[in-house]
TORZA-362440 format. One record per residue: residue number from 1; residue in three letters; x, y, z of N, C-alpha, C in turn. Coordinates in Angstrom, 2 decimals. Layout:
<pts>
NUM, ALA, X, Y, Z, X, Y, Z, X, Y, Z
...
</pts>
This chain:
<pts>
1, MET, -118.64, 48.27, -128.99, -118.58, 46.72, -129.13, -118.15, 45.91, -130.09
2, MET, -117.41, 44.69, -130.03, -116.62, 44.59, -131.30, -117.92, 43.78, -131.79
3, PRO, -117.87, 43.74, -133.30, -118.88, 42.69, -134.23, -118.66, 41.18, -133.62
4, MET, -119.54, 40.25, -133.86, -119.58, 38.93, -133.77, -118.33, 38.41, -134.45
5, ALA, -117.94, 37.26, -133.72, -116.85, 36.30, -134.62, -115.50, 37.36, -134.72
6, SER, -115.44, 38.64, -134.27, -114.10, 39.24, -134.95, -112.91, 38.95, -133.94
7, SER, -111.87, 39.71, -134.29, -110.55, 39.63, -133.51, -109.76, 40.58, -133.92
8, SER, -109.32, 41.02, -132.80, -108.23, 42.48, -132.80, -107.05, 42.25, -132.25
9, ILE, -106.16, 42.99, -132.50, -104.66, 43.07, -131.28, -104.44, 44.18, -131.12
10, GLU, -104.34, 44.66, -129.88, -104.01, 45.98, -129.10, -102.76, 45.45, -128.20
11, THR, -101.96, 46.72, -127.77, -100.89, 46.48, -126.83, -101.66, 47.19, -125.64
12, VAL, -101.80, 46.12, -124.54, -102.23, 47.03, -122.90, -101.37, 46.80, -122.17
13, PRO, -101.21, 48.15, -121.65, -100.49, 48.47, -120.43, -100.74, 47.38, -119.29
14, LEU, -99.64, 47.00, -118.61, -99.75, 46.10, -117.06, -98.78, 46.48, -116.59
15, PRO, -98.92, 46.32, -115.18, -98.02, 46.69, -113.95, -96.61, 46.22, -114.47
16, HIS, -96.35, 45.29, -115.01, -94.78, 44.60, -115.57, -94.71, 44.97, -116.95
17, GLY, -95.51, 45.36, -117.67, -94.91, 46.43, -118.94, -96.47, 46.01, -119.86
18, ASP, -95.83, 46.38, -121.03, -96.95, 47.03, -122.14, -97.05, 44.86, -122.79
19, THR, -97.94, 44.63, -122.79, -98.55, 43.35, -123.11, -99.28, 43.23, -124.28
20, ARG, -98.99, 42.24, -125.38, -99.83, 42.31, -126.71, -101.35, 41.42, -126.03
21, VAL, -102.45, 41.77, -126.59, -103.81, 40.90, -126.14, -104.12, 41.03, -127.30
22, GLU, -105.05, 39.74, -127.80, -106.01, 39.41, -128.94, -107.37, 39.28, -128.14
23, TRP, -108.21, 40.01, -129.25, -109.41, 40.45, -128.21, -110.45, 39.38, -129.78
24, ARG, -111.12, 38.56, -129.24, -112.04, 37.71, -129.73, -113.36, 37.69, -128.93
25, ARG, -114.27, 37.62, -130.20, -115.77, 37.80, -129.77, -116.40, 36.13, -130.38
26, SER, -117.00, 35.24, -129.42, -117.16, 34.05, -129.84, -118.82, 33.95, -130.08
27, ARG, -119.55, 33.20, -130.84, -120.86, 32.97, -130.28, -121.29, 32.11, -129.17
28, ARG, -120.41, 31.23, -129.36, -120.08, 29.88, -128.29, -119.96, 30.09, -127.11
29, ALA, -119.10, 31.48, -126.72, -118.87, 31.93, -125.48, -119.78, 31.68, -124.73
30, ARG, -119.86, 31.46, -123.57, -120.98, 31.64, -122.45, -120.31, 32.97, -121.32
31, ARG, -118.96, 33.08, -121.13, -118.61, 33.92, -120.09, -117.03, 34.51, -120.45
32, VAL, -116.95, 35.50, -120.00, -115.44, 35.74, -120.25, -114.34, 35.12, -119.99
33, SER, -112.96, 34.64, -120.87, -112.24, 33.85, -120.38, -110.92, 34.41, -120.80
34, LEU, -110.03, 34.10, -120.42, -108.66, 34.49, -120.21, -107.43, 33.42, -121.06
35, ARG, -106.66, 33.40, -121.58, -105.71, 32.42, -121.84, -104.33, 32.90, -122.03
36, ILE, -103.44, 32.12, -122.27, -102.10, 32.67, -123.30, -101.83, 31.57, -124.47
37, ASP, -101.48, 32.52, -125.18, -101.24, 31.56, -127.11, -99.52, 31.50, -126.71
38, GLY, -99.62, 30.16, -126.40, -98.26, 29.93, -126.46, -97.47, 30.29, -127.75
39, ARG, -97.77, 29.93, -129.06, -97.54, 29.92, -129.88, -96.97, 31.41, -130.58
40, ALA, -98.01, 32.54, -130.16, -97.73, 33.84, -130.66, -97.45, 34.49, -129.86
41, GLY, -97.32, 34.13, -128.37, -96.57, 34.65, -127.51, -97.39, 35.95, -126.67
42, ASN, -98.84, 35.74, -126.72, -99.74, 37.00, -125.99, -101.11, 36.35, -124.98
43, VAL, -101.51, 37.29, -125.15, -102.77, 37.08, -124.36, -103.87, 36.84, -125.11
44, VAL, -104.83, 36.13, -124.80, -106.30, 36.11, -125.70, -107.20, 36.39, -124.76
45, ILE, -108.35, 37.17, -124.96, -109.19, 37.55, -123.92, -110.55, 37.29, -125.12
46, THR, -111.33, 36.14, -124.58, -112.54, 35.90, -125.54, -113.95, 36.36, -124.83
47, LEU, -114.60, 37.29, -125.35, -115.66, 37.78, -125.06, -117.04, 36.85, -125.69
48, PRO, -118.08, 36.96, -124.61, -119.42, 36.11, -125.20, -120.00, 37.01, -126.38
49, PRO, -121.03, 37.17, -126.80, -121.78, 37.89, -127.82, -121.85, 39.36, -127.30
50, ARG, -122.59, 39.52, -126.22, -123.23, 40.63, -125.55, -121.88, 41.05, -124.45
51, GLY, -120.85, 40.31, -124.33, -119.52, 40.90, -123.11, -119.14, 41.75, -123.56
52, GLU, -118.66, 43.07, -122.31, -118.06, 44.24, -122.76, -116.66, 44.20, -122.55
53, ARG, -116.00, 44.87, -123.15, -114.67, 44.94, -123.04, -113.82, 45.29, -122.10
54, ARG, -114.74, 46.10, -121.06, -114.61, 46.31, -119.80, -114.45, 45.07, -118.74
55, VAL, -115.05, 44.26, -119.17, -114.89, 43.03, -118.23, -113.81, 42.15, -118.40
56, GLY, -113.64, 42.29, -119.82, -112.43, 41.51, -120.11, -111.31, 42.11, -119.50
57, LEU, -110.91, 43.42, -119.48, -109.99, 44.20, -118.77, -109.46, 43.82, -117.46
58, ALA, -110.96, 43.65, -116.82, -110.93, 43.73, -115.29, -110.45, 42.33, -115.24
59, LEU, -110.47, 41.54, -116.02, -110.03, 40.30, -115.69, -108.51, 39.88, -116.07
60, LEU, -108.18, 40.83, -116.95, -106.89, 40.76, -117.33, -105.68, 41.51, -115.89
61, MET, -106.64, 42.73, -115.68, -105.94, 43.45, -114.35, -105.67, 42.25, -113.20
62, THR, -106.89, 41.79, -113.08, -107.13, 40.74, -111.80, -105.75, 39.83, -111.86
63, HIS, -105.90, 39.11, -112.94, -104.87, 38.22, -113.10, -103.35, 38.40, -113.67
64, ALA, -102.97, 39.96, -113.69, -101.53, 40.67, -114.36, -100.72, 39.50, -113.85
65, GLU, -100.49, 39.16, -112.41, -99.41, 38.46, -112.25, -99.24, 37.32, -112.83
66, TRP, -100.29, 36.48, -112.66, -100.55, 35.29, -113.16, -99.81, 35.32, -114.93
67, VAL, -100.65, 36.29, -115.78, -100.17, 36.45, -116.66, -98.71, 36.73, -116.96
68, ARG, -98.12, 37.56, -116.55, -96.58, 37.88, -116.08, -95.31, 36.63, -116.11
69, ASN, -96.10, 36.01, -115.07, -95.27, 34.46, -114.77, -95.41, 33.43, -115.98
70, ARG, -96.54, 33.57, -116.60, -96.82, 32.73, -117.81, -96.50, 32.97, -119.00
71, LEU, -96.30, 34.32, -119.19, -95.65, 34.36, -120.64, -93.80, 34.65, -120.27
72, ALA, -93.70, 35.17, -119.30, -92.05, 34.80, -118.97, -91.55, 33.29, -119.05
73, ALA, -92.45, 32.39, -118.78, -92.08, 30.83, -118.77, -92.08, 30.62, -120.03
74, LEU, -92.68, 31.01, -120.80, -92.72, 30.45, -122.34, -91.41, 30.22, -123.15
75, PRO, -91.35, 29.39, -123.44, -89.82, 28.99, -124.53, -89.80, 29.87, -125.40
76, PRO, -88.31, 30.40, -125.56, -87.83, 31.16, -126.95, -88.78, 30.73, -128.08
77, ALA, -88.63, 31.78, -129.21, -89.18, 31.69, -130.24, -88.21, 30.81, -131.06
78, LEU, -88.43, 30.03, -131.82, -87.41, 29.36, -132.83, -87.63, 29.66, -134.02
79, PRO, -87.13, 30.57, -134.80, -87.35, 30.94, -136.19, -86.83, 29.95, -137.05
80, LEU, -87.57, 30.09, -138.01, -86.52, 29.05, -138.97, -86.05, 29.93, -140.07
81, VAL, -84.56, 29.78, -140.01, -83.61, 30.80, -140.57, -82.30, 30.00, -141.02
82, ASP, -81.62, 30.52, -141.62, -80.67, 29.41, -142.08, -79.55, 29.71, -140.76
83, GLY, -78.86, 28.46, -140.28, -77.81, 28.62, -139.12, -78.92, 28.04, -138.00
84, GLY, -80.16, 28.19, -138.14, -81.22, 28.12, -137.05, -81.25, 26.47, -136.73
85, SER, -82.29, 26.13, -135.64, -81.97, 24.66, -135.22, -83.59, 24.29, -135.17
86, VAL, -83.90, 23.15, -135.90, -85.13, 22.64, -135.90, -85.03, 21.09, -135.19
87, PRO, -86.31, 20.54, -134.56, -85.92, 18.97, -134.13, -86.74, 18.39, -135.42
88, LEU, -86.40, 16.95, -135.65, -87.01, 16.00, -136.23, -86.54, 14.66, -135.38
89, ASP, -87.50, 14.18, -134.95, -87.80, 12.69, -134.05, -87.30, 13.37, -132.54
90, GLY, -86.98, 14.21, -132.11, -86.45, 14.89, -131.07, -85.08, 15.23, -131.31
91, VAL, -84.83, 14.81, -132.37, -83.15, 15.41, -132.54, -82.92, 16.53, -133.44
92, PRO, -82.17, 17.63, -132.16, -82.01, 18.96, -133.47, -81.33, 19.14, -134.57
93, LEU, -81.82, 19.48, -135.47, -80.95, 19.65, -137.06, -80.72, 21.09, -137.19
94, THR, -79.24, 21.45, -137.60, -78.81, 22.73, -138.09, -79.46, 22.94, -139.55
95, ILE, -80.09, 24.35, -139.53, -81.07, 24.36, -140.74, -79.67, 24.77, -141.92
96, ARG, -79.33, 24.30, -142.96, -78.25, 25.01, -143.66, -79.02, 25.22, -145.15
97, HIS, -79.03, 26.80, -145.62, -79.42, 27.32, -146.70, -78.38, 26.91, -147.62
98, VAL, -78.79, 26.38, -148.98, -77.79, 26.26, -150.07, -78.48, 26.73, -151.15
99, PRO, -78.68, 27.63, -151.96, -79.70, 28.50, -152.69, -79.32, 27.67, -154.02
100, GLY, -77.96, 27.67, -154.32, -77.55, 27.25, -155.65, -77.90, 25.59, -155.86
101, LEU, -78.04, 24.61, -154.97, -78.11, 23.35, -154.94, -79.26, 23.13, -155.49
102, ARG, -79.56, 22.05, -156.05, -80.52, 21.54, -156.39, -81.07, 20.71, -155.74
103, GLY, -82.61, 20.46, -155.85, -83.58, 19.17, -155.21, -84.29, 19.51, -154.10
104, LEU, -84.71, 18.90, -153.20, -85.78, 18.84, -152.19, -85.23, 18.91, -151.00
105, THR, -85.87, 19.81, -149.98, -85.29, 19.62, -148.78, -84.69, 18.28, -148.46
106, ARG, -83.90, 18.04, -147.54, -83.30, 17.07, -146.99, -82.48, 16.88, -145.97
107, VAL, -82.49, 15.88, -145.29, -81.52, 15.62, -143.90, -80.23, 15.16, -144.60
108, ASP, -79.21, 15.70, -143.93, -77.57, 15.20, -144.21, -76.91, 15.11, -143.06
109, GLY, -76.69, 13.86, -142.65, -76.26, 13.80, -140.76, -77.08, 14.65, -139.69
110, THR, -76.48, 15.71, -139.50, -77.20, 16.55, -138.18, -78.14, 17.58, -138.97
111, THR, -77.48, 17.77, -140.19, -78.01, 18.86, -140.69, -79.25, 19.30, -141.87
112, LEU, -80.34, 20.15, -142.02, -81.22, 19.72, -142.84, -81.10, 20.92, -143.92
113, VAL, -80.67, 20.42, -144.91, -80.20, 21.32, -146.25, -81.65, 21.62, -146.78
114, VAL, -81.70, 22.97, -147.29, -83.00, 23.61, -147.65, -82.06, 24.32, -149.05
115, THR, -82.88, 23.95, -150.23, -82.45, 24.76, -151.55, -83.35, 25.67, -151.42
116, GLY, -83.49, 26.80, -153.03, -84.20, 27.58, -153.28, -83.48, 28.81, -152.94
117, ALA, -84.66, 29.85, -153.30, -84.40, 31.26, -152.79, -84.59, 31.37, -151.46
118, PRO, -83.98, 32.58, -150.69, -83.84, 32.72, -149.09, -85.58, 33.12, -148.95
119, GLU, -86.12, 33.92, -149.13, -87.48, 34.19, -148.96, -88.23, 32.59, -149.06
120, PHE, -87.87, 31.83, -149.58, -89.06, 30.61, -149.11, -88.30, 29.63, -147.90
121, LEU, -87.36, 30.08, -147.66, -86.50, 29.10, -146.62, -87.37, 28.65, -145.49
122, ALA, -88.09, 29.12, -144.64, -89.03, 29.14, -143.72, -90.09, 27.55, -144.31
123, ARG, -91.14, 28.41, -145.34, -91.59, 27.51, -145.99, -91.59, 26.16, -146.28
124, ARG, -90.13, 26.04, -147.08, -89.66, 24.74, -147.37, -89.48, 24.20, -146.01
125, VAL, -88.80, 24.37, -145.19, -88.94, 23.68, -144.04, -89.80, 22.93, -143.19
126, LEU, -91.04, 24.07, -143.19, -92.30, 23.80, -142.79, -93.00, 22.55, -143.82
127, ASP, -92.83, 22.51, -145.11, -93.39, 21.85, -145.96, -92.66, 20.48, -145.80
128, PHE, -91.20, 20.33, -145.58, -90.36, 18.97, -145.33, -90.90, 18.56, -144.05
129, LEU, -91.44, 19.19, -142.84, -92.04, 19.00, -141.52, -93.30, 18.14, -141.72
130, ARG, -94.01, 18.65, -142.80, -95.60, 18.20, -142.73, -95.25, 16.96, -143.30
131, ALA, -94.57, 16.96, -144.55, -94.31, 15.56, -145.10, -94.07, 14.62, -144.41
132, GLU, -92.94, 14.59, -143.72, -92.46, 13.77, -143.03, -93.63, 13.54, -142.07
133, ALA, -94.06, 13.88, -141.39, -95.23, 14.03, -140.30, -96.13, 12.77, -140.95
134, ARG, -96.79, 13.12, -142.03, -97.86, 12.29, -142.88, -97.25, 11.03, -142.94
135, ARG, -95.92, 10.95, -143.53, -95.45, 9.76, -143.69, -95.45, 8.75, -142.45
136, ARG, -94.19, 9.30, -141.15, -94.59, 8.59, -139.95, -95.82, 8.37, -139.77
137, LEU, -96.83, 9.41, -139.60, -98.04, 9.02, -138.67, -98.94, 8.35, -139.48
138, VAL, -98.94, 8.21, -140.46, -99.90, 7.01, -141.35, -99.39, 5.78, -141.44
139, ALA, -98.16, 5.87, -141.11, -97.38, 4.60, -141.12, -98.04, 3.55, -139.82
140, LEU, -98.06, 4.78, -138.50, -98.09, 4.35, -137.23, -99.58, 4.07, -137.00
141, VAL, -100.34, 4.68, -137.68, -101.64, 4.43, -137.97, -102.14, 3.10, -138.31
142, ALA, -102.14, 2.87, -139.64, -101.71, 1.73, -140.34, -101.50, 0.61, -139.76
143, ALA, -100.53, 0.45, -139.01, -100.05, -0.46, -137.99, -100.69, -1.02, -136.74
144, LYS, -101.11, 0.29, -136.32, -101.86, 0.07, -134.80, -103.31, -0.07, -135.32
145, SER, -103.96, 0.25, -136.34, -105.42, -0.19, -136.77, -105.51, -1.62, -137.00
146, ALA, -104.24, -2.11, -137.95, -104.11, -3.59, -138.26, -104.12, -4.43, -136.98
147, GLN, -103.39, -3.85, -136.05, -103.17, -5.48, -134.82, -104.68, -5.06, -133.75
148, LEU, -105.71, -3.62, -133.94, -106.42, -3.52, -133.34, -107.91, -3.97, -134.30
149, GLY, -107.47, -4.17, -135.89, -108.57, -4.88, -136.42, -110.10, -3.48, -136.95
150, VAL, -109.32, -2.23, -136.70, -110.38, -1.11, -137.43, -109.59, -0.27, -138.04
151, ALA, -110.18, 0.77, -138.83, -109.57, 1.36, -139.86, -110.32, 2.85, -139.93
152, PRO, -109.44, 3.64, -139.76, -110.18, 5.20, -139.80, -110.21, 5.42, -141.02
153, ARG, -111.42, 6.22, -141.45, -111.98, 6.96, -142.73, -111.16, 7.95, -143.34
154, ARG, -110.34, 8.44, -142.55, -109.36, 9.49, -143.26, -108.50, 9.95, -142.13
155, ILE, -107.05, 10.67, -142.78, -106.14, 10.88, -141.78, -106.00, 12.37, -142.32
156, THR, -105.90, 13.37, -141.06, -105.53, 14.79, -141.75, -104.51, 15.32, -140.76
157, LEU, -103.90, 16.21, -141.02, -102.86, 16.94, -140.34, -103.24, 18.13, -139.96
158, LYS, -103.04, 18.71, -139.11, -103.55, 20.23, -138.59, -102.58, 20.78, -137.83
159, ASP, -102.49, 22.00, -137.59, -101.69, 22.81, -137.11, -102.05, 23.51, -135.58
160, THR, -102.98, 22.44, -134.79, -104.05, 22.96, -133.68, -103.06, 24.03, -132.50
161, ARG, -103.53, 24.49, -132.02, -102.87, 24.94, -130.63, -102.25, 24.53, -129.50
162, SER, -103.22, 23.44, -129.15, -102.98, 22.67, -127.90, -103.30, 21.01, -128.00
163, ARG, -104.31, 20.56, -128.81, -104.21, 19.38, -129.19, -103.16, 18.78, -129.80
164, TRP, -102.82, 17.60, -129.56, -102.03, 16.58, -130.43, -102.80, 15.79, -131.49
165, GLY, -103.81, 15.26, -131.26, -104.52, 14.51, -132.04, -106.02, 14.19, -131.67
166, SER, -106.54, 13.74, -132.51, -108.35, 13.83, -132.15, -109.23, 13.09, -132.79
167, CYS, -109.97, 12.13, -132.77, -110.88, 11.22, -133.09, -112.00, 11.48, -133.74
168, ALA, -112.78, 11.63, -134.46, -114.37, 12.15, -135.03, -115.30, 11.12, -134.53
169, ARG, -116.53, 11.34, -134.36, -117.15, 9.70, -134.62, -117.28, 9.21, -135.90
170, SER, -117.39, 10.18, -137.18, -117.02, 9.91, -138.05, -115.94, 8.59, -138.36
171, ARG, -114.95, 8.25, -137.45, -113.98, 7.64, -137.58, -112.62, 8.27, -138.50
172, ALA, -112.79, 9.81, -138.42, -111.75, 10.63, -138.94, -110.50, 10.70, -137.99
173, LEU, -109.36, 10.85, -138.04, -108.21, 10.78, -137.04, -107.70, 12.03, -137.66
174, ALA, -107.31, 12.90, -136.73, -106.37, 14.31, -136.84, -105.35, 14.40, -136.11
175, PHE, -104.23, 14.55, -136.32, -102.96, 15.05, -135.73, -102.09, 16.21, -136.16
176, ASN, -101.53, 16.70, -135.22, -100.90, 18.06, -135.13, -99.19, 17.83, -135.86
177, TRP, -99.09, 18.21, -137.04, -98.02, 17.79, -137.84, -96.56, 18.22, -136.67
178, ARG, -96.57, 19.02, -135.62, -95.40, 19.54, -134.90, -95.20, 18.26, -134.34
179, LEU, -95.93, 17.12, -134.12, -95.67, 15.82, -133.30, -93.90, 15.07, -134.07
180, VAL, -94.03, 15.61, -135.50, -93.03, 15.18, -136.13, -91.47, 15.25, -135.18
181, MET, -91.85, 16.29, -134.90, -90.40, 17.37, -134.38, -90.29, 16.28, -132.69
182, ALA, -91.39, 16.00, -132.04, -91.03, 15.08, -130.89, -90.29, 13.69, -131.06
183, PRO, -89.88, 13.12, -129.61, -89.11, 11.79, -130.14, -90.25, 10.55, -130.76
184, ALA, -89.86, 9.80, -131.31, -90.60, 8.44, -132.13, -91.47, 8.05, -130.71
185, PHE, -90.97, 8.00, -129.94, -92.05, 7.43, -128.89, -93.38, 7.98, -128.44
186, VAL, -93.00, 9.44, -128.31, -94.38, 10.37, -128.44, -95.15, 10.01, -129.37
187, GLN, -94.72, 10.05, -130.66, -95.31, 10.04, -131.94, -96.11, 8.24, -131.67
188, ASP, -95.55, 7.50, -131.27, -96.30, 6.22, -130.98, -97.51, 6.29, -130.36
189, TYR, -96.83, 7.23, -129.11, -98.26, 7.12, -128.33, -99.43, 7.62, -128.55
190, VAL, -98.91, 8.99, -129.19, -100.04, 9.60, -129.47, -101.10, 9.13, -130.86
191, ALA, -100.27, 8.04, -131.49, -100.74, 7.52, -133.00, -101.93, 6.64, -132.15
192, ALA, -101.18, 5.89, -130.79, -101.98, 4.90, -130.65, -103.24, 5.01, -129.66
193, HIS, -103.18, 6.28, -128.99, -103.90, 6.91, -128.37, -105.38, 7.19, -129.40
194, GLU, -105.55, 7.72, -130.42, -106.07, 8.17, -131.38, -106.78, 6.91, -132.12
195, VAL, -105.94, 5.72, -132.05, -106.42, 4.43, -132.68, -107.41, 3.76, -131.99
196, ALA, -106.79, 3.86, -130.63, -107.88, 3.22, -129.59, -109.46, 4.07, -129.57
197, HIS, -109.49, 4.98, -129.96, -110.59, 5.94, -129.89, -111.35, 5.26, -131.36
198, LEU, -110.76, 4.60, -132.16, -111.83, 4.10, -132.92, -112.84, 2.85, -132.38
199, ARG, -112.14, 2.52, -131.53, -113.04, 0.95, -130.33, -113.86, 1.88, -129.44
200, HIS, -113.02, 2.80, -128.49, -113.75, 3.03, -127.53, -113.59, 4.92, -127.44
201, MET, -115.02, 5.42, -127.79, -114.80, 7.13, -127.89, -115.32, 7.42, -126.53
202, ASN, -114.27, 7.23, -125.95, -114.14, 8.02, -124.38, -113.05, 7.76, -123.81
203, HIS, -112.62, 8.19, -122.53, -111.25, 7.95, -122.04, -111.95, 6.88, -120.64
204, GLY, -112.60, 5.77, -120.68, -112.85, 5.07, -119.78, -111.45, 3.85, -119.54
205, PRO, -112.11, 3.07, -118.27, -110.73, 2.04, -118.64, -110.65, 1.30, -119.50
206, HIS, -111.52, 0.72, -120.25, -111.30, -0.09, -121.30, -110.57, 0.80, -122.39
207, PHE, -110.34, 2.08, -122.76, -109.95, 2.82, -123.76, -108.63, 2.73, -123.14
208, TRP, -108.29, 3.30, -121.91, -106.65, 2.88, -121.26, -106.18, 1.65, -121.29
209, SER, -107.16, 0.91, -121.10, -106.41, -0.60, -121.67, -106.10, -1.18, -123.17
210, GLN, -106.95, -0.54, -123.87, -106.60, -0.76, -125.53, -105.35, 0.23, -125.73
211, VAL, -105.14, 1.24, -125.32, -103.95, 2.49, -125.56, -102.57, 1.25, -124.76
212, GLU, -102.67, 0.64, -123.67, -101.74, -0.01, -123.45, -101.41, -1.03, -124.34
213, ALA, -102.51, -1.70, -125.15, -101.93, -3.07, -125.70, -101.15, -2.61, -126.73
214, LEU, -101.15, -1.30, -127.25, -100.90, -0.53, -128.80, -99.53, 0.24, -128.42
215, THR, -99.51, 0.51, -127.09, -98.02, 1.11, -127.09, -97.60, 0.95, -125.54
216, GLU, -96.17, 1.08, -125.27, -95.80, 0.82, -124.14, -95.00, 2.04, -123.37
217, HIS, -95.56, 3.32, -124.07, -94.99, 4.29, -123.98, -95.72, 5.75, -123.77
218, THR, -96.89, 5.12, -122.87, -97.84, 5.96, -122.24, -97.47, 7.08, -121.30
219, GLY, -97.14, 6.63, -120.07, -96.34, 7.45, -119.05, -95.09, 8.54, -119.78
220, ALA, -94.49, 8.16, -120.51, -93.02, 8.52, -121.08, -93.77, 9.49, -121.66
221, ALA, -94.36, 9.28, -122.68, -94.94, 10.53, -123.91, -95.83, 11.33, -123.23
222, ARG, -96.88, 11.12, -122.29, -97.63, 12.10, -121.68, -96.61, 13.09, -120.97
223, ALA, -95.71, 12.53, -120.06, -94.70, 13.12, -119.39, -94.26, 14.30, -120.01
224, TRP, -93.49, 13.97, -121.15, -92.75, 14.43, -122.34, -93.34, 15.98, -123.15
225, LEU, -94.84, 15.48, -123.48, -95.65, 16.53, -124.08, -95.77, 17.29, -122.89
226, ARG, -96.15, 17.25, -121.61, -96.13, 18.16, -120.47, -95.40, 19.19, -119.99
227, ALA, -93.96, 18.55, -120.76, -93.10, 19.09, -120.25, -92.52, 19.94, -121.22
228, GLU, -92.43, 19.89, -122.83, -92.04, 20.13, -123.89, -92.77, 20.29, -124.69
229, GLY, -93.97, 20.02, -124.70, -95.03, 20.41, -125.96, -94.89, 22.04, -126.48
230, GLU, -94.94, 22.86, -125.12, -94.77, 23.95, -125.60, -93.84, 24.84, -126.31
231, ARG, -92.63, 23.87, -126.17, -91.57, 24.24, -127.05, -91.91, 24.00, -128.59
232, LEU, -92.58, 22.86, -128.78, -92.73, 22.82, -130.08, -93.92, 23.67, -130.84
233, MET, -94.81, 24.14, -130.04, -95.42, 25.17, -130.47, -94.77, 26.56, -130.96
234, ARG, -93.82, 26.63, -130.39, -92.88, 28.05, -130.57, -92.08, 27.83, -132.01
235, VAL, -91.91, 26.79, -132.60, -91.05, 26.59, -133.71, -91.63, 27.10, -134.61
236, GLY, -91.27, 27.89, -135.48, -91.45, 28.64, -136.46, -91.79, 30.25, -136.33
237, VAL, -92.02, 30.57, -135.18, -92.13, 31.68, -134.56, -91.06, 32.84, -134.87
238, ALA, -91.11, 34.14, -135.22, -90.32, 35.29, -135.76, -89.96, 35.74, -134.05
239, ARG, -88.84, 35.95, -133.92, -88.03, 36.51, -132.57, -88.73, 38.34, -132.72
240, PRO, -89.38, 38.98, -131.64, -89.71, 39.83, -131.71, -88.87, 40.88, -132.05
</pts>
């Protein structure tokens, strides 16, 4: 049995071919669960404290066809390399590495110019995107908070696997920095959604009325995230 709170990765043969499986053990898990990690492109099986690996393998085999279909449907990995592409506000930018140029990473038309040593290129692109995400989301939250007459305790950026935003009971807001790669109307909606939670910590009718008062993009943004959100999770993932 794996030790508590451990994680390991192995390759498991399935009918459609070898599949990478990450095994996790969680104190909070009450049953064996299986999901696809869209960012890493592998299967995650979570076991409760006393769960047995054979039960996880049985679950995997039972859902082998579903696993095959979900992995095949994942968007392609989008590594951050010279000549590659990365979206900003929904607009693709071509990454251009200019090692001899001085200055910070910047947008030049439809090009993202990155300076410095080649081994730091991906990190510099990510630093740029995170900084842009903070600038945009902080401004959106400030405007919508003022409109509603509320104020968050703090705003943090994270790299969560599935959630685009959250609001804690402490009034702290958190956003996935990958939102900066989505169109502006999507960012506007997510900011409105979390600011509305500062007034209503639920998803009841009053909450949704508040969201509608803060943004006109609810329907379009939710549809965009359902259709394209997984693609943003694949940005920065190296191709196998």
